[in-house]
Backbone bond lengths (Angstrom), bond angles and torsions (degrees), N, CA, C in turn:
res aa  C-N    CA-C-N  psi(-1)  N-CA   C-N-CA  omega(-1)  CA-C   N-CA-C  phi
1 X - - - 1.447 - - 1.527 111.44 -
2 X 1.318 115.76 1.79 1.464 119.34 178.19 1.518 109.39 -62.55
3 X 1.319 115.62 141.44 1.456 120.63 179.33 1.515 114.23 83.30
4 X 1.307 117.84 0.08 1.468 121.05 179.12 1.517 109.57 -89.52
5 X 1.332 115.27 148.76 1.461 120.41 174.55 1.521 108.64 -72.22
6 X 1.349 117.92 163.03 1.473 119.63 175.95 1.532 112.10 -56.36
7 X 1.324 116.41 -37.55 1.463 120.66 178.78 1.528 110.66 -63.48
8 X 1.324 116.73 -45.70 1.461 120.73 -179.74 1.529 111.32 -65.72
9 X 1.328 117.13 -37.11 1.468 120.45 177.53 1.520 110.40 -62.52
10 X 1.316 116.34 -44.47 1.463 120.85 179.36 1.529 110.32 -63.31
11 X 1.336 116.76 -44.63 1.460 120.26 -179.84 1.528 111.25 -64.41
12 X 1.314 117.60 -39.92 1.468 121.20 178.05 1.526 110.11 -61.70
13 X 1.329 116.29 -42.94 1.459 121.43 178.80 1.538 110.65 -63.62
14 X 1.327 116.74 -44.12 1.473 120.42 179.31 1.521 111.61 -65.89
15 X 1.334 116.66 -38.05 1.463 120.56 178.49 1.522 110.28 -62.00
16 X 1.324 117.14 -46.07 1.469 121.48 178.46 1.526 110.52 -59.87
17 X 1.324 116.99 -42.62 1.459 121.82 179.65 1.526 111.06 -64.33
18 X 1.346 116.01 -41.65 1.463 120.48 -179.18 1.529 111.12 -67.30
19 X 1.318 117.21 -35.99 1.462 120.94 178.48 1.531 110.32 -70.21
20 X 1.338 116.98 -42.14 1.468 121.23 -176.81 1.521 113.15 -75.21
21 X 1.337 116.79 -41.23 1.471 120.88 -176.27 1.526 110.93 -135.60
22 X 1.333 117.33 69.22 1.468 118.71 -179.29 1.523 111.51 -72.55
23 X 1.323 117.26 148.72 1.470 118.85 171.25 1.535 108.85 -60.12
24 X 1.323 118.48 154.86 1.469 120.84 179.37 1.532 111.18 -54.04
25 X 1.336 115.81 131.04 1.455 121.20 176.84 1.515 114.88 80.46
26 X 1.335 117.89 9.35 1.465 121.61 -177.38 1.526 109.35 -118.92
27 X 1.340 115.58 136.03 1.464 120.14 174.33 1.521 108.67 -146.52
28 X 1.325 115.07 155.84 1.458 121.42 179.81 1.521 107.65 -131.72
29 X 1.337 116.55 143.83 1.455 121.25 173.31 1.520 106.58 -80.15
30 X 1.325 116.03 94.40 1.467 120.38 -173.84 1.521 112.41 -65.43
31 X 1.332 118.27 -31.92 1.465 119.88 178.67 1.524 111.00 -63.78
32 X 1.336 116.37 -45.53 1.466 120.11 178.93 1.529 110.43 -65.92
33 X 1.326 117.16 -41.39 1.466 120.96 -179.36 1.525 110.87 -65.29
34 X 1.325 117.43 -36.91 1.464 120.17 178.47 1.526 111.30 -67.62
35 X 1.334 116.77 -30.68 1.461 120.46 177.58 1.522 111.27 -68.26
36 X 1.336 116.08 -33.68 1.461 121.61 178.49 1.525 107.76 -142.19
37 X 1.319 116.33 93.86 1.461 120.68 -176.39 1.525 112.69 -64.93
38 X 1.323 118.39 -15.30 1.467 120.87 -177.63 1.525 112.75 -92.55
39 X 1.337 118.01 1.76 1.472 121.13 -178.06 1.526 109.18 -145.12
40 X 1.340 116.20 111.48 1.457 121.39 -179.53 1.518 110.18 -120.23
41 X 1.328 115.62 146.61 1.467 121.88 168.40 1.525 106.60 -113.85
42 X 1.315 114.76 124.98 1.463 121.02 -178.80 1.524 108.62 -115.50
43 X 1.321 115.67 131.54 1.459 121.88 177.27 1.519 108.56 -94.04
44 X 1.317 114.80 137.24 1.460 120.65 -176.16 1.527 109.51 -135.67
45 X 1.316 115.29 134.99 1.463 121.73 175.72 1.526 108.92 -102.19
46 X 1.330 116.60 140.78 1.459 120.34 174.09 1.525 109.36 -61.55
47 X 1.322 116.38 138.16 1.466 120.94 -176.60 1.530 111.24 -67.57
48 X 1.330 115.30 144.91 1.466 121.60 177.67 1.523 109.91 -60.04
49 X 1.327 115.87 141.20 1.454 121.21 177.07 1.519 114.08 79.96
50 X 1.345 117.42 10.04 1.473 120.76 178.52 1.520 109.70 -117.13
51 X 1.309 116.43 173.73 1.470 121.38 177.23 1.523 112.20 -60.21
52 X 1.317 117.33 -22.35 1.469 121.92 -174.23 1.532 112.95 -101.60
53 X 1.334 116.84 7.10 1.460 120.86 178.38 1.533 109.71 -55.47
54 X 1.327 116.07 133.91 1.462 120.98 178.83 1.523 113.89 85.20
55 X 1.317 118.30 -7.54 1.464 121.08 178.73 1.518 110.21 -94.76
56 X 1.322 115.68 148.93 1.466 122.67 178.17 1.517 109.15 -117.26
57 X 1.320 115.44 138.89 1.464 121.81 -179.83 1.521 109.48 -132.14
58 X 1.315 115.19 160.30 1.458 120.82 173.00 1.516 108.66 -124.58
59 X 1.321 114.65 134.96 1.458 122.26 174.99 1.519 108.56 -111.04
60 X 1.314 115.94 137.13 1.452 120.92 173.71 1.518 108.22 -105.76
61 X 1.309 116.53 126.74 1.462 123.12 176.09 1.522 107.33 -110.54
62 X 1.326 116.20 124.18 1.460 121.23 172.84 1.521 107.22 -117.22
63 X 1.315 115.73 127.94 1.459 121.83 -177.33 1.520 109.92 -111.60
64 X 1.320 115.94 146.50 1.462 120.25 174.19 1.523 108.53 -96.65
65 X 1.308 116.78 172.11 1.470 122.02 176.89 1.519 111.19 -66.55
66 X 1.339 117.17 -12.03 1.464 121.42 -178.13 1.532 112.70 -93.59
67 X 1.336 117.41 -0.20 1.456 120.94 178.33 1.521 108.58 -61.16
68 X 1.300 121.22 137.26 1.462 131.29 10.58 1.534 114.64 -93.01
69 X 1.328 117.16 5.87 1.466 118.80 -179.81 1.525 111.40 -77.31
70 X 1.318 116.55 -18.24 1.458 123.59 175.52 1.526 106.87 -115.61
71 X 1.316 117.17 131.67 1.466 120.45 -178.19 1.525 110.94 -65.81
72 X 1.328 116.69 152.93 1.465 119.01 174.41 1.529 110.02 -73.72
73 X 1.312 115.82 155.98 1.462 121.48 170.80 1.524 105.60 -87.90
74 X 1.326 116.85 117.18 1.463 121.26 -174.87 1.525 108.95 -121.80
75 X 1.331 115.68 125.81 1.462 120.88 177.96 1.529 109.59 -140.80
76 X 1.315 115.49 153.49 1.456 119.99 169.42 1.522 107.01 -78.35
77 X 1.322 116.44 138.96 1.463 121.96 178.02 1.523 108.55 -132.70
78 X 1.310 116.04 170.99 1.458 120.37 176.64 1.510 112.38 95.25
79 X 1.317 114.74 -165.65 1.465 121.60 -173.97 1.514 114.49 -84.90
80 X 1.330 117.85 -13.64 1.462 119.70 -176.47 1.527 110.22 -124.26
81 X 1.318 116.22 88.64 1.466 121.93 174.07 1.532 105.96 -88.44
82 X 1.328 118.85 127.28 1.477 118.78 -177.21 1.529 112.72 -63.35
83 X 1.319 114.80 140.73 1.460 120.95 173.10 1.521 105.70 -83.64
84 X 1.320 115.86 110.06 1.466 121.39 -174.12 1.527 107.83 -155.76
85 X 1.336 118.43 144.50 1.466 120.57 -178.97 1.534 114.78 -58.20
86 X 1.345 118.01 -21.50 1.461 120.43 -178.42 1.525 113.38 -111.27
87 X 1.336 115.99 14.49 1.459 121.07 176.56 1.527 107.52 -124.54
88 X 1.319 115.95 125.97 1.459 120.97 -179.18 1.524 110.01 -90.39
89 X 1.325 116.65 158.83 1.468 120.77 -175.40 1.523 112.72 -63.42
90 X 1.331 118.16 -16.94 1.463 120.99 176.38 1.530 111.60 -88.96
91 X 1.331 116.90 3.58 1.460 121.78 177.09 1.514 114.81 94.52
92 X 1.333 118.44 -6.33 1.460 120.73 179.33 1.525 109.62 -66.61
93 X 1.333 115.02 144.31 1.461 121.93 -175.67 1.526 108.78 -119.97
94 X 1.307 116.39 125.11 1.462 121.71 176.27 1.531 106.87 -91.77
95 X 1.337 115.48 93.92 1.456 122.50 -178.02 1.520 107.32 -144.15
96 X 1.319 117.15 120.60 1.464 121.58 -169.77 1.528 114.51 -58.75
97 X 1.336 118.46 -31.83 1.469 118.27 -178.94 1.528 112.48 -69.61
98 X 1.322 117.33 -12.33 1.462 119.91 177.94 1.522 111.86 -85.17
99 X 1.334 116.69 -9.86 1.470 120.04 179.59 1.531 109.96 -137.90
100 X 1.313 116.78 -96.80 1.466 122.67 -171.72 1.526 114.52 -58.07
101 X 1.312 118.04 -37.80 1.464 121.56 -175.33 1.529 113.45 -100.21
102 X 1.329 116.91 18.56 1.462 119.96 177.35 1.521 109.92 -66.33
103 X 1.313 115.66 144.07 1.464 122.94 175.56 1.525 107.91 -139.06
104 X 1.331 117.96 142.22 1.469 119.85 176.13 1.532 113.06 -60.49
105 X 1.326 117.33 -15.12 1.465 120.86 176.94 1.531 111.44 -74.25
106 X 1.332 117.16 -17.92 1.463 120.79 178.36 1.525 109.44 -76.81
107 X 1.332 115.60 163.80 1.462 121.06 -177.45 1.526 109.55 -141.94
108 X 1.318 115.98 175.20 1.462 120.36 174.65 1.521 109.73 -58.66
109 X 1.327 116.91 -42.25 1.467 120.18 178.88 1.523 111.60 -59.97
110 X 1.328 117.07 -45.01 1.473 119.20 -177.89 1.528 110.98 -68.45
111 X 1.334 117.72 -33.39 1.469 120.42 175.88 1.524 109.36 -65.73
112 X 1.327 117.35 -45.24 1.468 120.49 178.52 1.529 111.06 -60.07
113 X 1.323 116.87 -44.01 1.469 120.16 178.13 1.526 111.38 -62.09
114 X 1.321 117.28 -39.37 1.475 120.53 178.67 1.520 111.23 -65.19
115 X 1.323 116.70 -39.31 1.469 120.03 179.58 1.524 109.97 -69.62
116 X 1.320 117.69 -41.54 1.473 120.58 175.82 1.526 109.83 -60.02
117 X 1.319 117.06 -43.63 1.460 121.50 179.06 1.529 111.08 -63.44
118 X 1.333 116.61 -42.76 1.464 120.94 179.09 1.526 109.95 -59.94
119 X 1.326 116.98 -46.54 1.467 120.52 179.30 1.531 110.70 -65.56
120 X 1.310 116.25 -42.82 1.472 120.80 -175.55 1.518 113.26 -65.85
121 X 1.324 116.88 -28.23 1.468 119.69 -178.21 1.526 112.77 -82.78
122 X 1.312 117.43 -5.88 1.473 121.52 -178.81 1.529 109.65 -69.52
123 X 1.333 115.77 130.96 1.463 121.01 -177.90 1.529 112.87 -94.29
124 X 1.329 116.55 -24.49 1.465 120.51 176.36 1.522 108.60 -153.13
125 X 1.304 116.34 151.80 1.455 120.75 -175.10 1.523 113.85 -82.70
126 X 1.312 117.39 1.69 1.465 120.86 172.16 1.514 107.42 -126.44
127 X 1.329 115.67 146.84 1.461 118.75 -178.97 1.528 110.14 -77.84
128 X 1.334 116.10 161.64 1.469 120.94 179.99 1.527 111.41 -63.40
129 X 1.313 117.46 -29.67 1.466 120.39 176.02 1.526 107.75 -109.56
130 X 1.328 115.72 64.36 1.455 122.39 -170.87 1.523 112.97 -52.60
131 X 1.326 117.68 -51.12 1.459 119.76 -174.97 1.521 111.16 -63.25
132 X 1.335 116.35 -48.17 1.461 119.93 179.23 1.530 110.20 -61.32
133 X 1.328 116.59 -47.52 1.459 121.09 179.59 1.517 111.89 -61.74
134 X 1.331 116.64 -39.71 1.456 121.54 179.97 1.530 110.81 -64.01
135 X 1.321 116.80 -43.18 1.466 120.40 179.79 1.529 111.64 -66.05
136 X 1.325 116.50 -39.52 1.466 120.56 177.49 1.523 109.82 -63.82
137 X 1.331 116.87 -44.17 1.463 120.25 179.23 1.526 111.17 -62.50
138 X 1.322 117.39 -44.09 1.468 120.41 179.07 1.523 110.98 -60.44
139 X 1.326 117.37 -44.09 1.458 121.52 178.91 1.528 110.05 -62.36
140 X 1.325 116.51 -45.79 1.456 120.48 179.97 1.531 110.77 -59.04
141 X 1.333 116.77 -50.64 1.463 121.17 -176.36 1.531 110.90 -60.47
142 X 1.337 117.14 -36.56 1.467 120.24 -179.54 1.520 113.01 -74.63
143 X 1.321 118.27 -25.92 1.465 120.06 -171.47 1.529 114.77 -114.98
144 X 1.318 118.38 -5.96 1.465 120.53 -171.86 1.526 113.06 -77.39
145 X 1.314 114.38 162.54 1.450 122.61 171.39 1.530 107.81 -73.67
146 X 1.313 117.76 150.97 1.468 119.81 178.59 1.526 112.04 -64.27
147 X 1.309 117.00 -25.88 1.463 121.61 179.61 1.529 108.67 -94.22
148 X 1.333 118.28 112.51 1.472 120.03 -177.53 1.528 112.97 -64.02
149 X 1.331 117.60 -20.01 1.464 119.94 179.38 1.525 111.30 -68.97
150 X 1.320 117.63 -14.95 1.462 120.66 178.87 1.522 112.06 -90.23
151 X 1.316 116.31 1.22 1.459 121.85 176.14 1.523 108.69 -85.94
152 X 1.299 116.69 137.03 1.473 121.09 172.91 1.523 106.20 -92.02
153 X 1.343 116.01 93.14 1.458 121.61 -177.07 1.526 109.81 -73.93
154 X 1.310 115.43 150.80 1.457 122.37 175.01 1.517 106.48 -113.18
155 X 1.329 115.67 107.46 1.463 121.11 -176.40 1.523 109.72 -92.10
156 X 1.334 115.10 143.28 1.463 120.29 175.87 1.492 110.26 -137.28
């Protein structure tokens, strides 16, 4: 680890931890992550007994040189973006720990656990105000910045 920045040292440590003790249903391609510590693809399985059981998702984590003091940019990528009231069709995730409530004490593992928990607590794959929610999502996806961290989310 000699010659690594503090950010890279932290990411290397988190990568080792994620490989050794991943949360249930979570895996990372450690070879690819080691090639570029600032860009990870994490595979996630929907938790058993939830609406997402049997589904597979991919999360993209992009880290800045300021990590862990700056939150990672986390989005769903690939062909299967979960249908969820807090996940947009472009993969952006409305989750407070990814922006306003980020803390350097959090880790990739804790973010993955929070996303699994968010998905697992969903009672139906459409919101109660489907049409209104659908129109808001369409507007957001058409007008948003590519980086979800530049969105001013409204949490409730």
